[in-house]
KEFI-346303 format. One line per field, with one value per residue: x, y, z of N, C-alpha, C, O in turn; residue number from 1. Coordinates in Angstrom, 1 decimal, decimal comma. Example, Ala and Ser with C-alpha at 12.3 -4.5 7.8 and 13.67 -1.06 7.14 Angstrom:
! residues 2
n.u = 13,2 12,8
n.v = -5,7 -2,2
n.w = 7,8 7,1
ca.u = 12,3 13,7
ca.v = -4,5 -1,1
ca.w = 7,8 7,1
c.u = 13,2 12,9
c.v = -3,3 0,0
c.w = 7,8 7,9
o.u = 14,2 13,4
o.v = -3,3 1,1
o.w = 8,5 8,0
nunu = 1 2
//
This chain:
! residues 170
n.u = -136,1 -135,4 -135,1 -135,3 -134,2 -134,8 -134,2 -133,7 -130,6 -129,9 -132,3 -132,4 -131,9 -129,9 -129,9 -132,6 -132,5 -130,7 -132,2 -134,5 -133,4 -132,6 -135,1 -136,3 -134,5 -132,4 -129,5 -127,8 -127,0 -125,3 -125,1 -123,3 -121,3 -120,6 -119,4 -117,2 -115,8 -115,1 -113,6 -111,7 -111,6 -113,0 -116,3 -116,4 -113,7 -113,5 -115,3 -113,9 -111,3 -111,8 -114,2 -117,7 -119,0 -117,5 -117,9 -120,7 -120,9 -119,4 -121,0 -123,3 -122,3 -121,6 -124,1 -125,4 -123,8 -124,7 -127,4 -127,2 -126,6 -127,7 -129,1 -131,7 -132,1 -131,6 -131,2 -129,7 -129,7 -127,6 -128,5 -128,6 -128,6 -131,0 -131,4 -129,8 -128,4 -130,4 -131,0 -133,2 -135,2 -134,0 -134,2 -136,9 -137,4 -136,2 -137,0 -138,5 -139,2 -138,8 -139,6 -138,4 -139,8 -139,5 -140,6 -139,4 -138,4 -137,6 -135,5 -133,7 -133,0 -131,8 -129,7 -128,3 -127,0 -125,3 -123,8 -121,0 -119,9 -120,6 -119,6 -120,9 -122,5 -121,0 -119,9 -122,0 -123,3 -125,5 -128,6 -130,8 -129,7 -129,0 -131,6 -132,6 -130,9 -131,5 -134,2 -134,1 -132,7 -134,3 -136,6 -135,5 -134,9 -137,3 -139,1 -137,9 -137,7 -140,4 -141,2 -140,9 -142,0 -143,4 -144,3 -143,3 -144,6 -143,1 -142,4 -141,4 -141,0 -139,9 -137,2 -138,3 -141,1 -141,1 -140,2 -142,4 -144,4 -143,3 -143,3 -146,0 -146,8 -145,7
n.v = -61,7 -65,0 -68,2 -71,5 -74,8 -77,9 -81,4 -84,9 -86,6 -86,6 -85,5 -83,4 -80,8 -78,9 -78,7 -77,9 -75,6 -73,9 -73,5 -72,3 -70,0 -68,7 -68,3 -66,5 -64,5 -64,3 -64,6 -67,7 -70,1 -72,9 -74,7 -76,7 -76,4 -73,8 -74,1 -75,7 -74,1 -72,0 -73,3 -74,5 -77,3 -80,5 -81,6 -84,4 -84,7 -83,0 -84,3 -86,7 -86,0 -84,2 -84,9 -85,5 -83,9 -81,5 -80,7 -80,2 -78,1 -76,2 -76,1 -75,0 -72,5 -71,4 -71,4 -69,4 -67,2 -66,9 -66,3 -63,9 -62,2 -59,4 -59,6 -60,9 -64,4 -67,8 -70,8 -74,0 -76,6 -78,9 -82,4 -83,1 -80,7 -79,2 -80,6 -80,1 -78,1 -76,2 -75,3 -75,6 -74,0 -71,5 -71,3 -71,2 -68,7 -66,9 -67,0 -68,7 -72,1 -75,1 -78,4 -81,0 -83,8 -87,2 -90,5 -93,4 -95,5 -94,0 -92,4 -94,5 -95,6 -93,4 -92,9 -95,2 -95,3 -93,1 -93,7 -94,3 -91,8 -90,6 -90,3 -91,1 -93,2 -94,9 -97,3 -99,2 -102,2 -103,4 -102,9 -103,3 -103,0 -100,3 -99,2 -99,7 -98,2 -95,6 -95,4 -95,5 -93,1 -91,1 -91,5 -90,5 -87,9 -86,8 -85,4 -82,8 -82,1 -82,0 -79,7 -77,7 -74,8 -75,5 -78,6 -80,5 -83,1 -85,3 -87,2 -88,1 -85,6 -83,1 -80,7 -78,2 -78,5 -78,8 -76,3 -74,8 -75,7 -74,7 -71,9 -71,5 -71,6 -69,4
n.w = 113,6 114,5 113,1 113,8 113,0 114,0 114,9 114,4 113,5 110,0 109,2 107,5 108,2 107,7 104,9 104,4 105,9 104,5 102,1 103,1 104,2 101,9 100,6 102,4 102,4 104,2 106,4 106,8 109,2 110,1 113,0 113,8 111,7 112,2 114,7 114,1 112,3 114,1 116,0 114,5 114,1 113,6 114,4 115,1 115,8 118,0 119,8 120,1 121,1 123,2 124,4 125,1 127,0 127,1 124,4 124,5 126,2 124,7 122,4 123,5 124,3 121,7 120,5 122,1 121,3 118,6 119,1 120,3 118,3 116,5 114,1 111,9 111,2 109,9 111,5 111,6 113,8 115,7 116,1 118,8 120,1 121,2 123,5 125,7 128,4 128,8 126,3 124,6 125,8 125,4 122,6 122,3 123,5 121,9 119,2 116,4 116,2 114,3 114,2 112,4 111,7 111,1 110,0 111,7 109,9 107,6 108,6 109,4 106,9 105,6 107,4 107,4 105,0 105,3 107,5 107,9 107,8 110,1 113,2 115,6 115,0 113,4 114,2 114,3 113,2 111,8 110,1 111,8 114,4 114,1 113,9 116,4 118,0 117,0 117,6 120,5 121,0 119,8 121,5 123,9 123,2 122,3 124,1 124,2 121,4 120,8 122,0 120,2 118,3 116,1 114,6 112,0 110,3 108,4 105,3 102,6 101,3 99,1 99,3 98,5 98,9 101,7 102,5 101,6 103,3 105,7 105,2 105,0 107,6 108,7
ca.u = -136,6 -134,6 -135,8 -134,5 -134,6 -134,3 -134,6 -132,7 -129,6 -130,4 -133,6 -132,4 -131,9 -129,0 -130,4 -133,8 -132,1 -130,2 -133,3 -135,4 -132,7 -132,7 -136,5 -136,6 -133,4 -131,7 -128,3 -128,0 -126,0 -125,4 -124,4 -122,1 -120,3 -120,1 -118,5 -116,0 -115,0 -114,6 -112,6 -110,7 -111,6 -114,3 -117,1 -116,0 -112,4 -113,8 -115,8 -112,8 -110,2 -112,2 -115,3 -119,0 -119,3 -116,8 -118,6 -122,0 -120,6 -119,0 -122,2 -124,2 -121,7 -121,7 -125,5 -125,6 -123,2 -125,7 -128,6 -126,9 -126,4 -128,9 -129,7 -132,5 -131,3 -132,0 -130,1 -129,9 -129,0 -127,3 -129,6 -128,7 -128,5 -132,1 -131,6 -128,8 -128,0 -131,5 -131,0 -134,6 -135,8 -133,4 -134,8 -138,3 -137,4 -135,5 -137,4 -139,5 -138,5 -139,5 -139,1 -138,5 -140,0 -139,6 -140,8 -138,2 -137,8 -136,9 -134,2 -132,8 -132,5 -130,9 -128,5 -127,5 -126,2 -124,4 -123,2 -119,6 -119,5 -121,2 -118,9 -121,7 -123,1 -120,2 -119,6 -123,2 -123,0 -126,6 -129,7 -131,6 -129,1 -129,2 -132,9 -132,7 -130,1 -132,2 -135,5 -133,8 -132,3 -135,5 -137,4 -134,9 -134,9 -138,6 -139,6 -137,3 -138,1 -141,8 -141,5 -140,8 -143,2 -144,1 -143,8 -143,7 -144,5 -142,6 -142,1 -140,4 -141,2 -138,8 -137,0 -139,2 -142,3 -141,0 -140,2 -143,7 -145,1 -142,8 -143,8 -147,4 -146,9 -145,2
ca.v = -63,0 -66,2 -69,4 -72,7 -76,1 -79,0 -82,7 -86,0 -86,7 -86,9 -85,0 -82,4 -79,5 -78,0 -78,5 -77,1 -74,3 -73,1 -73,2 -71,4 -68,7 -68,1 -67,9 -65,4 -63,5 -64,1 -65,4 -69,1 -70,6 -74,3 -74,6 -77,6 -75,8 -72,6 -74,5 -76,2 -72,9 -71,2 -74,1 -75,1 -78,7 -81,1 -82,1 -85,7 -84,6 -82,4 -85,4 -87,7 -85,4 -83,5 -85,5 -84,9 -82,8 -80,3 -80,3 -79,7 -76,7 -75,4 -75,9 -74,0 -71,1 -70,9 -71,0 -68,1 -66,2 -66,7 -65,7 -62,5 -61,4 -58,6 -59,8 -62,1 -65,5 -69,2 -71,6 -75,4 -77,1 -80,4 -83,2 -83,1 -79,3 -78,8 -81,4 -79,9 -76,8 -75,3 -74,7 -75,5 -72,8 -70,4 -71,2 -70,7 -67,3 -66,1 -67,1 -69,7 -73,4 -76,1 -79,8 -81,8 -85,1 -88,2 -91,8 -94,2 -96,2 -93,1 -92,1 -95,6 -95,7 -92,3 -93,0 -96,4 -94,9 -92,1 -94,1 -94,2 -90,4 -90,1 -91,1 -91,6 -94,5 -95,6 -98,7 -100,0 -103,3 -103,9 -101,9 -103,6 -102,3 -98,9 -98,8 -99,7 -97,0 -94,4 -95,4 -95,1 -91,7 -90,3 -91,5 -89,6 -86,5 -86,3 -84,3 -81,6 -81,8 -81,7 -78,3 -76,7 -74,1 -76,2 -79,9 -80,9 -84,5 -85,5 -88,5 -88,0 -84,4 -82,4 -79,5 -77,1 -78,8 -78,5 -74,9 -74,3 -75,9 -73,8 -70,6 -71,4 -71,5 -68,1
ca.w = 114,0 114,3 112,8 114,2 112,5 114,9 114,5 114,5 112,4 108,7 109,0 106,5 108,8 107,0 103,5 104,5 106,4 103,3 101,2 103,8 104,3 100,5 100,4 103,3 102,2 105,5 106,5 107,3 110,0 110,6 114,3 113,8 110,9 112,9 115,8 113,4 111,8 115,2 116,7 113,6 114,4 113,2 115,6 115,6 116,5 119,4 120,6 120,3 121,9 124,4 125,0 124,8 128,0 126,6 123,2 124,8 126,8 123,6 121,6 124,2 124,2 120,3 120,2 122,7 120,4 117,5 119,7 120,7 117,1 116,3 112,8 111,7 110,6 110,0 112,2 111,7 115,0 115,7 116,6 120,3 120,7 122,0 124,7 126,7 128,9 128,6 124,9 124,0 126,3 124,7 121,3 122,4 124,0 120,9 117,8 116,1 116,0 113,5 114,3 111,2 112,2 110,1 110,6 112,0 108,7 106,8 109,3 109,3 105,5 105,4 108,2 107,0 103,8 105,8 108,8 107,9 108,0 111,3 114,2 116,7 114,6 112,4 114,7 114,2 112,2 111,1 110,1 113,0 115,5 113,9 114,2 117,9 118,4 116,7 118,4 121,8 120,9 119,6 122,7 124,9 122,7 121,9 125,0 123,8 120,1 120,8 122,5 119,1 118,0 115,0 114,3 110,6 110,2 107,0 104,8 101,5 100,7 98,5 100,1 98,1 99,5 103,1 102,6 101,4 104,6 106,7 104,9 105,3 109,1 109,2
c.u = -135,6 -135,4 -134,9 -135,0 -133,9 -134,8 -133,5 -131,7 -130,3 -131,8 -133,6 -132,3 -131,1 -129,5 -131,6 -133,5 -131,6 -131,3 -134,2 -134,7 -132,7 -134,0 -136,8 -135,5 -132,7 -130,4 -128,6 -126,7 -126,3 -124,5 -123,2 -121,0 -119,7 -119,1 -117,2 -115,2 -114,4 -113,5 -111,5 -110,5 -112,9 -115,0 -116,7 -114,6 -112,6 -114,3 -114,7 -111,7 -110,6 -113,4 -116,6 -119,4 -118,7 -117,6 -119,9 -121,9 -120,3 -120,2 -123,1 -123,6 -121,8 -123,2 -125,8 -125,0 -124,2 -126,9 -128,4 -126,7 -127,8 -129,7 -130,7 -131,7 -132,1 -130,9 -130,5 -129,0 -128,6 -128,4 -129,7 -128,8 -129,7 -132,2 -130,6 -128,8 -129,1 -131,6 -132,4 -135,3 -135,3 -134,0 -136,2 -138,4 -136,9 -135,9 -138,4 -138,8 -139,5 -138,8 -139,4 -138,6 -140,2 -139,9 -139,4 -137,6 -137,1 -135,5 -133,2 -132,2 -131,5 -129,6 -127,6 -126,6 -125,1 -123,6 -121,7 -119,0 -120,0 -120,6 -119,8 -122,4 -122,3 -119,9 -120,8 -123,1 -124,3 -127,7 -130,6 -131,1 -129,2 -130,6 -133,1 -132,1 -131,0 -133,5 -135,2 -133,5 -133,5 -136,4 -136,8 -135,0 -136,3 -139,2 -139,1 -137,8 -139,5 -142,2 -141,4 -142,1 -144,1 -143,4 -144,2 -143,5 -144,3 -142,5 -141,1 -140,6 -139,9 -138,5 -137,9 -140,6 -142,3 -140,9 -141,6 -144,6 -144,6 -143,4 -145,3 -147,7 -146,5 -146,2
c.v = -64,1 -67,4 -70,6 -74,0 -77,1 -80,3 -83,7 -85,9 -87,1 -86,4 -83,8 -81,0 -78,5 -77,7 -77,6 -75,7 -73,4 -72,6 -72,1 -70,0 -68,0 -67,5 -66,6 -64,3 -63,2 -64,9 -66,7 -69,5 -72,1 -74,4 -75,5 -77,0 -74,6 -73,0 -75,0 -75,1 -72,2 -72,0 -74,7 -76,6 -79,3 -81,5 -83,4 -85,6 -84,0 -83,5 -86,4 -87,2 -84,8 -84,0 -84,8 -83,8 -81,5 -79,8 -79,7 -78,3 -75,7 -75,1 -74,9 -72,6 -70,6 -70,6 -69,7 -67,0 -65,9 -66,0 -64,2 -61,6 -60,6 -58,9 -61,0 -63,2 -66,8 -70,0 -73,1 -75,9 -78,5 -81,1 -83,2 -81,7 -78,9 -79,5 -81,1 -78,4 -75,8 -74,7 -74,6 -74,3 -71,5 -70,2 -70,7 -69,2 -66,4 -66,3 -68,2 -71,0 -74,3 -77,5 -80,6 -83,2 -86,1 -89,6 -92,5 -94,9 -95,3 -92,7 -93,2 -95,7 -94,6 -92,5 -94,2 -96,1 -94,0 -92,6 -94,0 -92,8 -89,8 -90,9 -91,7 -93,0 -95,3 -97,1 -99,6 -100,9 -103,7 -102,8 -102,1 -102,9 -100,8 -98,4 -98,8 -98,5 -95,7 -94,3 -95,0 -93,6 -90,8 -90,3 -90,6 -88,2 -85,9 -85,3 -82,9 -81,2 -81,3 -80,4 -77,3 -76,0 -74,8 -77,6 -80,2 -82,4 -84,8 -86,9 -88,5 -86,7 -83,8 -81,2 -78,3 -77,3 -78,5 -77,0 -74,3 -74,5 -75,0 -72,4 -70,4 -71,2 -70,1 -67,0
c.w = 113,6 114,1 113,0 113,6 113,4 114,4 114,6 113,3 111,1 108,4 108,0 107,0 108,1 105,6 103,5 105,0 105,3 102,4 101,8 103,9 103,0 100,3 101,2 103,2 103,5 105,5 107,1 108,1 110,4 111,9 114,3 112,9 111,5 114,0 115,1 112,9 113,0 115,9 115,9 113,8 114,1 114,5 116,1 116,3 117,9 120,3 121,1 121,3 123,2 125,1 124,8 125,8 127,5 125,4 123,6 125,4 125,6 122,7 122,2 124,1 122,7 120,0 120,9 121,9 119,2 118,0 120,0 119,5 116,9 115,1 112,8 111,0 110,7 110,5 112,2 112,9 114,8 116,4 118,1 120,9 121,6 123,4 125,9 127,1 128,8 127,3 124,3 124,5 125,7 123,3 121,4 122,8 122,9 119,5 117,6 115,7 115,2 113,7 113,1 111,6 111,1 110,7 110,7 110,7 107,8 107,3 109,2 107,9 105,2 106,1 107,9 105,9 104,3 107,0 108,9 108,1 109,2 112,5 115,3 116,3 113,7 112,9 114,6 113,0 111,4 111,1 111,3 114,2 115,4 114,3 115,7 118,5 118,2 117,5 119,8 121,9 120,8 120,8 123,7 124,5 122,4 122,8 124,6 122,4 120,0 121,4 121,4 118,9 117,0 114,8 112,9 110,5 108,7 106,7 103,8 100,7 100,1 99,4 99,8 98,8 101,1 103,3 102,5 102,7 105,7 106,5 105,2 106,8 109,6 109,0
o.u = -134,9 -136,4 -133,8 -136,2 -132,7 -135,8 -132,3 -132,0 -131,3 -132,5 -134,7 -132,6 -131,5 -129,4 -131,7 -134,0 -131,9 -131,3 -134,6 -135,4 -132,9 -134,2 -137,5 -135,7 -132,6 -130,2 -129,6 -125,6 -127,4 -123,3 -122,1 -119,8 -118,5 -118,1 -116,1 -113,9 -113,2 -112,5 -110,5 -109,4 -114,0 -114,4 -116,5 -114,4 -111,9 -113,9 -114,6 -111,3 -109,8 -113,7 -116,7 -120,0 -119,4 -117,8 -120,3 -122,7 -120,8 -120,4 -123,7 -124,4 -122,2 -123,4 -126,5 -125,6 -124,4 -127,4 -129,4 -126,7 -128,8 -130,9 -130,5 -130,8 -133,0 -129,7 -131,6 -127,8 -129,2 -129,3 -130,9 -129,1 -129,5 -132,9 -130,7 -129,1 -128,9 -132,2 -132,7 -136,0 -136,0 -134,2 -136,5 -139,3 -137,1 -135,2 -139,2 -137,8 -140,7 -137,6 -140,6 -137,5 -141,1 -139,5 -138,5 -136,4 -136,1 -134,5 -132,0 -131,0 -130,5 -128,5 -126,4 -125,4 -123,9 -122,7 -121,2 -117,9 -119,8 -121,0 -119,4 -122,8 -122,7 -119,6 -120,6 -122,9 -124,1 -127,8 -131,2 -131,8 -129,3 -130,7 -133,8 -132,6 -131,1 -133,9 -136,0 -133,9 -133,6 -137,0 -137,6 -135,2 -136,5 -139,8 -139,8 -138,2 -139,9 -143,4 -141,7 -143,2 -145,3 -142,2 -145,4 -142,4 -145,1 -142,4 -139,9 -140,3 -138,8 -139,3 -138,4 -141,2 -143,2 -141,5 -141,9 -145,3 -145,4 -143,8 -145,7 -148,7 -146,8 -145,9
o.v = -64,0 -67,6 -70,6 -74,2 -77,2 -80,4 -83,3 -85,2 -87,9 -86,9 -83,2 -80,0 -77,4 -76,6 -76,6 -74,7 -72,2 -71,5 -71,1 -69,0 -66,7 -66,4 -65,7 -63,3 -62,0 -65,8 -66,9 -69,2 -72,4 -74,1 -75,0 -77,0 -74,3 -72,3 -74,6 -75,1 -71,8 -71,4 -75,2 -77,1 -78,6 -81,7 -83,6 -86,4 -84,4 -83,6 -86,8 -87,9 -84,8 -83,6 -83,6 -82,8 -80,4 -78,6 -78,7 -77,4 -74,6 -73,9 -74,0 -71,6 -69,4 -69,7 -68,9 -65,9 -64,7 -65,1 -63,4 -60,4 -61,2 -58,7 -61,9 -62,8 -67,0 -69,8 -73,4 -75,6 -79,3 -80,6 -83,3 -81,6 -78,4 -79,1 -81,8 -77,5 -74,6 -73,6 -73,6 -73,6 -70,6 -69,1 -69,8 -68,5 -65,2 -65,7 -68,5 -71,0 -74,4 -77,6 -80,8 -83,9 -85,9 -89,8 -92,3 -94,8 -95,6 -92,6 -93,0 -95,9 -94,9 -92,3 -94,2 -96,6 -94,0 -91,8 -93,7 -92,6 -88,6 -92,0 -92,8 -93,7 -96,4 -97,9 -100,8 -100,5 -104,4 -101,9 -101,1 -102,3 -100,1 -97,4 -97,9 -97,9 -94,9 -93,2 -94,2 -92,9 -89,8 -89,3 -89,9 -87,3 -84,7 -84,3 -81,9 -80,0 -80,4 -79,9 -76,1 -76,6 -74,8 -77,7 -80,2 -82,9 -84,6 -87,8 -88,8 -86,7 -84,1 -80,7 -77,6 -76,3 -78,0 -76,5 -73,3 -73,7 -74,5 -71,7 -69,3 -70,7 -69,7 -65,8
o.w = 112,6 114,8 112,5 113,6 113,6 113,6 114,9 112,3 111,2 107,5 107,7 106,3 107,8 105,2 102,8 104,5 105,3 102,0 101,2 103,7 102,9 99,8 100,8 103,9 103,8 104,7 107,9 107,7 110,8 111,8 114,8 113,3 111,5 114,2 115,6 113,0 112,9 116,4 116,3 113,8 114,3 115,6 117,3 117,2 118,9 121,4 122,2 122,1 124,2 126,3 124,4 125,4 127,5 125,2 123,0 125,2 125,6 122,3 121,5 123,8 122,6 119,2 120,2 121,8 118,9 117,3 119,9 119,6 117,0 115,0 113,7 110,3 111,4 110,1 112,7 113,0 114,0 117,1 118,6 122,1 122,7 124,3 126,9 126,4 128,6 127,1 123,6 123,8 125,5 122,9 120,6 122,4 123,0 118,6 118,6 114,8 115,4 113,5 112,7 111,9 110,3 111,9 110,0 110,5 107,2 106,6 109,0 107,8 104,6 105,5 108,0 105,9 103,8 107,4 110,0 108,5 109,5 112,7 115,8 117,2 113,2 112,0 114,8 111,9 110,4 112,0 111,8 115,0 116,4 114,9 116,2 119,4 119,1 118,0 120,4 122,8 121,5 121,2 124,4 125,3 122,4 122,3 124,8 122,2 119,3 121,3 121,6 119,1 117,1 114,7 112,6 110,5 107,8 107,5 104,1 99,5 100,7 100,2 100,7 99,2 101,6 104,3 103,2 103,1 106,4 107,4 105,6 107,2 110,7 109,3
nunu = 1 2 3 4 5 6 7 8 9 10 11 12 13 14 15 16 17 18 19 20 21 22 23 24 25 26 27 28 29 30 31 32 33 34 35 36 37 38 39 40 41 42 43 44 45 46 47 48 49 50 51 52 53 54 55 56 57 58 59 60 61 62 63 64 65 66 67 68 69 70 71 72 73 74 75 76 77 78 79 80 81 82 83 84 85 86 87 88 89 90 91 92 93 94 95 96 97 98 99 100 101 102 103 104 105 106 107 108 109 110 111 112 113 114 115 116 117 118 119 120 121 122 123 124 125 126 127 128 129 130 131 132 133 134 135 136 137 138 139 140 141 142 143 144 145 146 147 148 149 150 151 152 153 154 155 156 157 158 159 160 161 162 163 164 165 166 167 168 169 170
//
């Protein structure tokens, strides 16, 4: 069985994925890290030098590689991964997906702190503009995210509490 964690930036997919993999005694893959290791280039450099279309094709290809592996695993996906190239349908056909859904103010607070390390939002100059950006992005991505097998509506739970919620659904 493959377990997929999806959600917007800063929703804790990688952190929760590592904990979940430990709890289930499974290998953990972070798709963005997997791409960076395979390409020997950061995601932001790929975006900058080759563009988003190239990145989305590469992301789809690397996701297919993980899906073709015979072993069970936990995979944390990039925020946009479910929204391109039929990826969400691939997730649904190949495992169980969990959408880590947070209220907009939580995401704004988390991303405001991290924004300098996230190229897609590093140019945003105020929290209000960041909120508008996130709101628009989530509106566009929600139809994909909401196809997940399970939606976890979260607020400020600890990773351990989130893992317990996931395990209760399994």
